[in-house]
N, C-alpha and C positions, 0 to 999 in steps of 0.2 A: 256439366257432367257431375254425377254423384255416384257414390258407391256406399254399400253398407256391409257391416259385419255384426254378427250376433253371437254371443257366448252365453250359454245357459248353465244353470245349476252351479254357480260359483259359490264356494263355501265361505262367503263373507256376508255379514249383515248388510241389508240395503242402506240403512242410515249411515253406516260407516263408509260405504262406497260413495254415497252421494256427496259427502264432504270433499272427497278427492275429485269427483267428476265435476263439481261446480268450479274447481280451480282451473280446469282445462277447457271448459265450454267456450266456444267461439274463438279460440286461439288458432294460430297456424299449427300444422301438424308437427313441424320441426320444433317449434316453441313448446308445444304440449308434451312431446316426448322428452325434451330436455327438463321441463318442470317436473315431470313424473319421476325422473331419475334422481332428483334431490329430495323427494318427499319420503318421510320415514314410514308411512302407513303400509300395511300388508296388502292393501287393495290395489296398489299401484301396478303390480306385476300383471294381473289379468287385464287391467285397463290398457296398459301399454301394448300387450299382445293383441288385444282386440283392435286397437287403433292401427297397429301395423298391418293386421289382417285386412282392414278396410282399405288401406292404401294399396296393398298388393292386389286386392280385388279390383280396384280401379285400374291398375296397370294391366291386369289380366283381361278385363273387359274391353279395354281400348288398346289392343295390340298394334293396330295400324297407326295410331296417333301417339305422339310423344307426350307423356304425362310428366310434368315437372313436379317433384314432391314439394318444392318450396312454394308452389302456387296453391297447394291444398290447405284447407282449413277444416276445423271440426264444426260441421253445420249443425248436427244434432247428436247429443250423447245422453242416453237415458238409462236409468237403473230401475228395474221393476222387481217386485218381490216374487221369489220363487217359492216352492213348497218348503215347509219347515220339517226337519226331523224332530220327532217328539221323543224325548228321553226322560228318565227319572233318576233322581239321586236318593240314596238312602237318608233317612232323617231319624231323629230320636223317637224312641218308643215304637219302633216297627213301622213307621210311616214312610211315605215316599213323596218327594217334592218334584213336580214336573217342571221341565224347562224345554225351550225350543232352540234347536240349532238352525238358524235361518240361512236361506240361500238367496241368490240374486240372479237376475237375468240382465245382461248388459247389451245395449244396442248402440252402435256407433255409426254415424253417417258422415262421410267426408265429401266435400265438394270442391270444385275449382274456384279460384279467386274471382273469375268473371261472374259466377252466380252470386257471390257476395256483393259485387258492384251493382248488379242488376237489381238485387233486393233493396239496396240503399236508394237507388234511383226511383223505384216504385214507391217507397215510403215517403220520399220528399214531395 
């Protein structure tokens, strides 16, 4: 079983978010949430929210089955570039310097531990 959550138009640059995402990729959900709680970056809040949303989506999709949150792991987590807001700053002698305020799209897929075991057996 797997579930996904997507959060779009996050006001963080994709490169800054990828540094945080790489730290939690492939970990268990509980371990990833704990690690995000100790990181100082601003990007940890939307990543943690999206990760929790993916877990809640898994529980919601499988109401008849018991989903243990300790058995879930981050199967895939991806940060894509969103549209950039184009702004200008005043510069000397009446000029203007352009700069971009970048946005990100975050996709998180969580899966049960038996999918991880199955993938390891296929690779062997």
